[in-house]
C-alpha positions as CSV (number, residue, x, y, z in Angstrom):
1,M,86.6,85.3,-40.8
2,S,83.3,85.3,-39.2
3,S,81.6,82.3,-37.7
4,E,78.2,83.1,-39.0
5,V,75.6,80.4,-39.1
6,R,73.2,80.5,-42.1
7,I,69.8,78.8,-41.8
8,L,68.7,77.7,-45.2
9,P,65.0,77.5,-46.2
10,Y,65.5,74.1,-47.7
11,P,67.3,70.9,-46.6
12,L,70.7,69.8,-47.8
13,R,71.3,66.5,-49.4
14,V,74.6,64.8,-48.7
15,F,75.8,62.1,-51.2
16,A,79.4,60.7,-51.4
17,G,80.7,63.6,-49.3
18,V,79.3,66.3,-51.6
19,T,76.7,68.6,-50.3
20,Q,74.0,69.6,-52.8
21,L,71.2,72.0,-52.2
22,V,67.8,70.5,-52.8
23,E,65.7,73.5,-53.7
24,S,63.2,71.7,-55.8
25,Q,61.7,69.8,-53.0
26,P,61.6,72.0,-49.8
27,S,58.9,69.8,-48.2
28,K,61.2,66.8,-48.2
29,L,63.4,65.7,-45.4
30,L,66.8,64.0,-45.4
31,V,67.1,60.4,-44.2
32,A,70.1,58.3,-43.6
33,S,70.1,56.6,-47.0
34,S,70.4,60.0,-48.7
35,S,67.0,59.5,-50.4
36,L,64.4,62.1,-49.9
37,V,61.3,61.1,-48.0
38,S,58.4,63.4,-47.2
39,R,57.6,63.9,-43.5
40,S,54.2,62.1,-43.9
41,E,55.9,59.1,-45.5
42,K,58.5,58.9,-42.7
43,K,55.6,58.5,-40.1
44,D,54.3,55.5,-42.0
45,M,57.6,53.7,-42.2
46,N,57.4,50.2,-40.8
47,F,60.2,47.8,-40.1
48,Y,59.8,44.1,-40.0
49,V,61.5,41.2,-38.2
50,Y,61.0,38.0,-40.1
51,I,61.7,34.3,-39.9
52,L,62.2,32.3,-43.0
53,R,62.3,28.5,-43.2
54,S,64.3,26.7,-46.0
55,L,62.1,24.3,-47.9
56,K,65.3,22.5,-48.9
57,N,66.5,21.5,-45.4
58,G,64.3,23.1,-42.8
59,K,67.0,25.7,-41.6
60,Y,65.7,29.0,-40.2
61,Y,66.8,32.5,-41.1
62,I,66.0,35.6,-38.9
63,G,66.3,39.1,-40.3
64,Q,64.9,42.6,-40.3
65,T,64.0,44.9,-43.1
66,K,62.0,47.9,-44.2
67,D,60.6,46.2,-47.3
68,L,59.5,42.6,-46.4
69,E,58.3,41.5,-49.9
70,K,61.5,42.8,-51.6
71,R,63.7,41.2,-49.0
72,I,62.1,37.7,-49.3
73,S,62.4,37.9,-53.1
74,I,66.1,38.7,-52.7
75,H,66.6,35.7,-50.4
76,N,65.0,33.5,-53.1
77,S,67.1,35.0,-55.9
78,S,70.6,34.6,-57.2
79,K,71.5,37.9,-55.5
80,A,71.4,36.2,-52.0
81,R,74.8,35.3,-50.5
82,W,74.3,33.0,-47.5
83,T,70.7,32.1,-48.1
84,K,71.2,31.1,-51.8
85,R,72.4,27.6,-50.8
86,Y,69.2,26.8,-48.9
87,Q,66.6,28.1,-51.4
88,P,63.7,28.2,-51.7
89,W,62.6,30.0,-48.5
90,E,59.2,30.5,-47.1
91,L,58.0,33.2,-44.6
92,V,56.9,31.5,-41.4
93,H,56.6,34.6,-39.1
94,N,56.9,38.4,-39.2
95,E,56.5,41.2,-36.7
96,I,56.1,45.0,-37.4
97,F,57.9,47.8,-35.5
98,S,57.7,51.5,-35.9
99,S,61.5,52.0,-35.7
100,R,64.6,50.2,-37.0
101,S,66.1,50.2,-33.6
102,E,63.1,48.3,-32.1
103,A,63.3,45.8,-35.0
104,I,67.0,45.3,-34.5
105,K,66.5,44.7,-30.8
106,R,63.9,42.0,-31.5
107,E,66.0,40.4,-34.2
108,M,69.0,40.2,-31.8
109,F,66.8,38.7,-29.1
110,L,65.5,36.0,-31.5
111,K,68.9,35.2,-32.8
112,N,70.3,34.8,-29.3
113,I,67.6,32.6,-27.7
114,G,69.3,29.5,-29.3
115,G,67.6,26.5,-30.8
116,I,65.1,28.6,-32.9
117,G,63.7,25.4,-34.3
118,N,62.5,24.3,-30.9
119,K,61.0,27.6,-30.1
120,I,59.4,28.5,-33.4
121,N,55.9,27.6,-32.2
122,E,56.2,29.8,-29.2
123,I,57.4,32.7,-31.4
124,V,54.6,32.3,-33.9
125,S,51.9,32.0,-31.2
126,G,53.3,35.2,-29.5
127,K,54.4,33.6,-26.3
128,L,58.1,34.5,-26.9
C-alpha cells in the first residue's frame, strides 16, 4: 500500500459522511454548511447581531445570524420555539460583522452584561 496524496483539480463536497466529487462547479468552494459558495460570495458574507423587543410584553431577545430578514421572520412565525410565546417581535438594533466568530463574541458580550432593558439606549447609541 502506498501513502500517495492525490491533489484533485476540483473541491470535494461532504454530505452526511459521503464524499462526492463536485466536478460541475470547480470555481466553487466548500463551506461548513456543505453548500457551495463562490469565493467572491464568501468575501461578501456579513453576520449580524440583533436585538428584538417583544411588542407583547417588552422582553428583549439577542441573537446572531447570517440572514437578518429571514431570522426575524422566523422569530415572528410558528416555527419559533422560545420566541413564539412573546410574538410579535420588532427589531430595535443590529450590528454587522465580517465573520461569525466576531458576531458570536459580540452576542455573548451583550447577553452577559445583564439588565439589557436598562442598557438598551447605550447599545443603540453605540456607547456600549
